[in-house]
N, C-alpha and C positions, 0 to 999 in steps of 0.2 A: 169877205162874207160877214154878215151880221147875224148875231144870235140874240134872241130875246129870252131872258131868264126871269121867270116869275117866282117870287119869294127869295129875293137875292141877298138878304142880310144875315142869314144863318151861318153857322161855322162851316158846314160843308159847302154851302153856296158861295161863300167868299173864296174858298179854295178853288171852286169851279170857275169863278170869274177871273181869278188870277191866272189860272192855267190857260183859259181862253185868250186872255190878253197877251200872255207870253207867246202864244202861237200866232199872234197877229190878227185875231178876230176883232171885230167891232162888237161891243156888247151893250145891249139895252137892258138895264136892270130894273125890275118892277118890284116895289115894296110899299107896304103901308107906312113905314118909317125909314125913308132913305138915309136919314142922318146916322143910322147905325152902321152904314157901310164905311169900312176903314180904308178902302182902296180908292185912290185917285189916279186917273189916267186919261189922257186925251181921247182914247177910244172907248171910254166908259160913259154912257149916258144913263142917268137915273130918272125914273118916272115914279111919282107918288100916286098911290091909289089903292083901293081895296079890290077884292076879287068879285065885287058886284058892280064895279064902275065900267059899264060897257064902253063909254067914249074913251076913257083913258087906256083901257085894254086894247082897243082898236088902234089908238095912237102908238102904243108900244109895239104892236105887231106889224103895222104898215111899214113896208120896206125891208122887213127881215127875211132871212132865208130859212132859219130854223127856230123853233120854239122849244124851250125846255121848261116844263112846269114842275116845281119842287114843293108846292104848297101842301098838297096832300089830302085835305079833308073838306074842301069846299066845292061840291059838285056843280053848283050854279056857276062858279067861276070857270070851271073846266068847260061847261057848256058855252059860255061867252067866248072863251079862247078858241074853241073849235069853230064857232060861228065867224069870228074875226079872221081866222086863218082861211076859211073858205071865201070870205069876202075879198081878201087880198091875194088869193091864190098862193098861199104858203102851204107847202105839202108836208114838211118834215116836223113831226111832233114827238118829243121824248118826255115821258112822264114818270116821275118817281112814285113808286107804289111800295107795298109791303107784301109779305108772304100770306097775309090774310086774303089777298086777292088771288085765289087759287087759279091754276091754269090746267087745261085739259091734258097737258103733257106731264103734269106732276104725277108721281106714284105715291102710294100710301107710305107715310113716314111717321112712326110713333113719336119720335123725339120732337119733330116739328109740330105734330098735332098737339102735344103737351105744351110746347112753347107758345103756340098760337092761342091755346085755351087760356093760359096764364096771362097773355097779353090782353085778350079780350076782357078778362076779369079786372085787370088793372085799369083799363080804359073806362070800364063801367064805374069803378070806384072813383077815379079822377073826375068823371062826369058829374058826380054828386057835388063837387066843389068848383069845377071849372067848366064853364059852358062849352068851350071849344072842343072838349073831349066827348061830349054827348053825341051818340050816334056816329062816332068816328069810324068804326068798322063798316057800318052801313054806307057811309059816305065814300070810303075808300073803294068798296066794291061797286058802288054806283058809278064812280069815276071810271073805274076799269071797264065797266060795261059800255059807257059812253064812248070811250076812246076806241074800244074794239069795234064798235058799230059805226064809227066814222069811216069816211073813205080816204083818210089821210095816210101818209106813210109813217105810221106810229110805231113806237116801241115803249112798252111798259117795263121799267127796270125795278125789280122787286128786291127789297133788302130786309134784313132782320135787324139785329143790333148794330149800332155804330160805335166805333172807337176812335181815339185820337192818335193811333199809331201812325208812323211815317208811311209814306207811299212805298209800296212793295214792288210795283210793276209785275205783280203776280195775281191778278184778279181772276177768280174762277167764275164761270158763268154756265148756266144750264137750268135744270129743273129739279124740283124737290123729289126726294125719294130715289135718286139715281146715284147716291154716294159721292156727289161732287161738291155740293153746297154745304157750308157750315153755318154757324149761327151769327157770325159777326163780319163786318166789313169796316175798314178804316175810312174815315171821311175823305182822306186824300185819295184813296183808291176808288171810292165811289165817284168822286169828282172826275177822276181820270177816265173811268168807264163811260160816264155820261158824255164827256167830251168826245170820246172815240166814236160814239154813235152818230155824231154830226155828219161824218163822212162814211162810216162803216155800214154797209147794207145787210150784214149778216142777220140781224134781228129785226128787220122791218116786218111789221105786223106780227110780232111775237112778244112774249113776256118773260124774258129770262130772269131768273134769280141770280144774285151774285154774292160772293163772299171773298175774303182775303185773309 
């Protein structure tokens, strides 16, 4: 099985790549700067491109069985990914999102509402100095809407804060306000959960939040 992973050079993403390779998957990794990838493996192919490069995105997806998008804030890139998946008849799409992309199954949760408000404020402040953070929440929500409206077998995986704790094998998944989800997830656990979605059909066309 071949998995295409967009945004492959981050800390969580490299854990995801290593776990996928350890399970025997072939991985196509897509990144703006592939030289940041620290993993070398016969089953790892790296593609260089931006999230606006239609041709390179199509090359990365053609022949794959599953696509995992971890970039997060480039809705035009998500649009191109969905179009390429339809072109090459690739059905399974797993997208990393955040709790700012609310779901109809979420219940009111004062703690998460406060946290999300603080996050939005921080992103607005960062946007004054770093262009990539401008309109970040809008882009995240737009991406979530595009994914939901596609006819793919999609899963939106929503996370809050990330930590560098070791893999726990105890990832909690569900919806906000139900007393299940806490504020943080380790990068190793997030990678593990994303990889499980490759074959697990539990959350197809759903948007679980996770924590560990």
